[in-house]
Structures are given as structure tokens and as C-alpha cells.
N, C-alpha and C positions, 0 to 999 in steps of 0.2 A: 312617822311622817304626818299622819293625820293629827296627832297630838300637837305637834309643832304648829300646824296650820291653825288649830283652834286657839292655841295660846297667842299666836300672832294676831288672830282676829279679835280676841278679847282685848289685847293691848291696843289695837287700832280703835276699837270702840271706846276704851277708857280715855285715850288721847282725844278722840273726837268729843266725847262728853266733857272732858276737862277744858277743851278749847271753847266749847259753847258756854261753859260756866265760868269764863275767865273773870267775870265781875263779881264772883262770889267771894265771901270772906274766907280766910284760911281756916276758920273754925268749922266750915261746912263739912269737911272731910271727917270730922269727929262727931257729926250729928247722929250717927248710928248709936253711939254710946250715951248720948245726952238727950234730954228733952228737946222738943222741936226748936231748932235754932231760930232766933229772931231775925238774924241777918241773911237768911237764905233768900235767894232771888230765883224765881222760876223762869224769868224771861218771858212771861206771858202765860196765858192759859191756853195751852194747846188744844185745838179742836173746838174752841169756843169762839164763835163769830164776834169780832170786835174786841177780843181780849188779848191780842198779840200773837199767841201761838208760837211754838218753837219750830225751828227749821229741822228737817230730817225726821219728822214724826214726834209724837208726844213722848214724854218720859215713860209713860206706861207702855207704849208700843215698843220702845227701845228695850225696856225691861223684859217684856214678853219674848222678844227675839233673843235676847241674851239668855233667858232661862231655857228656851228651847235648845239653844246651842249647848248649854251646860248639861242637858240630859244625855247627850251622846258621848260624853267623855268618861274616862275611867276615874277612879278615886284619886289617883295621884295628880292627874291633870286638873281635876276639880279643885284639889287643894291649892294647886299653883294659880288657879283662876280666882281664888277667894278674895284677895285684896281688891281686885277690880270689881268683883261682884259686890263686895261690901260698900265700896264707894258709890256704885251705881244705885244700889238699894237705898243708901243714905240720902242720895240726891233725890230719889223718888219720894221718900218720906218727907224731906224738907220742902219739896215742891208742893206736895199735897197739903202739908201744914200751912204753907204760905197762901195757897189758893183759898183754903178754908178761912183763914184770918182775913184775907182781902175781901171775901164775900160776907164777912161777919157771920160765919156759920160755925156751929159747934157740932161735933160728932156725938152720936148716941153711944150707949154702953158697948155695943158690938164694935163700933169704929175704934173706940178707945182700947178695948181689949185686943183687937187685931193689931193696932199700932204698937201697943206694948209688947205683944208677942213677937212681932217682926224686929223691934229694937233689941229684944232679948236674944233672938236668933243671931243677930249681927254681932252682939257682944260675946256670945259663947262660941260661935263657929271657929274662931282661930285656935281655940283650945282642943278641938276635936282632931282625932286621927283622920287620915284620908278615908278609911272605911266607915268610920262613924259619920263623917260629913256626908258621904254618899247616901247613907241610910236615912239621914235627916232631911235631905234636899226635897223629897216629895212633899213633906208636910210644910216646909218653908215655902216652896213654890205655891202650894195651896193657899197659904196665908197671904202671900203677895198678890195672888190673883183675886182673892176675896176682897182685899183692901182696894185694889184697882176697880173692881166692879162696884163697890160701895161708893167710891169717889166719883166714878162716872155717873152713877145714878143721882147722886146729890148735885153734881154740876148740871146735869140735864134738867133737873128740877128748877134750876136757877136761870135757865135760858129765857131770854126776853122775847 
């Protein structure tokens, strides 16, 4: 029963996220496997005064809630949630890339390495068994958290 509820919740989050990003290009869903998509649209810089901001919390906040939800499920449920997770993570990466470009900022070596590692995670995760996926999630979550923290720090440094 709990597994079904989690899967439904992930589905609802995915649909909400898809509806928010209805103006994105069809290639955005493939952004996890490709370098940062030039056509991604973040809908504004969430949490930054005067920058638009997204409704329902920033992409980073949504990802954090999603990752916490994923921690409590078993390997098979985690495997079932993977497509929605990959899409959400790809959207986060695309949003961060766009915000960096819009602010004419470049990431340092740590930023680039973390982005590359996350993209690699998203490329290789579908090939993993449910048990392997569960074993890899802690490291994946740590990378996503690290990227979010780096992004937040860089954006705060740009506040006017």
C-alpha cells in the first residue's frame, strides 16, 4: 500500500513539474544525457528577488523533497520511480545551467565535475538493477545536494 502511495505521489510530482515546464522544448527531457540544453527555460530564478521565481518552490526544493521521499522506498519501488527522478534531475540541471548562462557566470572545476557526475548518474542509472540502484542513491543524492549548495552560494553572491 505504501509503495503505491509513493509511486502515485511521484507521478503527481512529475505531472506538476511537467505542467510547470509546458513551455520547454521537447529536448529538455533528454538533457540528462546531453550537455546543458540551450533551449531550457527555468521560468525565472526561484528565490531571487526580481528574478521571476517559480511557483510551488524552487526546483532545488522540489528535488530535495523528492529525494527524501525516495529514501523511504524499497529497491523495486525506487526502480519504478527512476523515470520521474531522471526527468526531475535533468530539469534541475537545465535550470541551473540556464541561470548560470543568464547571469553570465561560469562554474569552477568543482561545479563542472559535479555536473558531469550527475549527468553520468542519470545516464547509467537505467542500466542498474533495483539493488544496485538503491546502493548508488546515497552518493547520487550527495552529488545533487552538493550541486544545489554550490548553485545557491553562487546565486547569493550575485544578489543586488
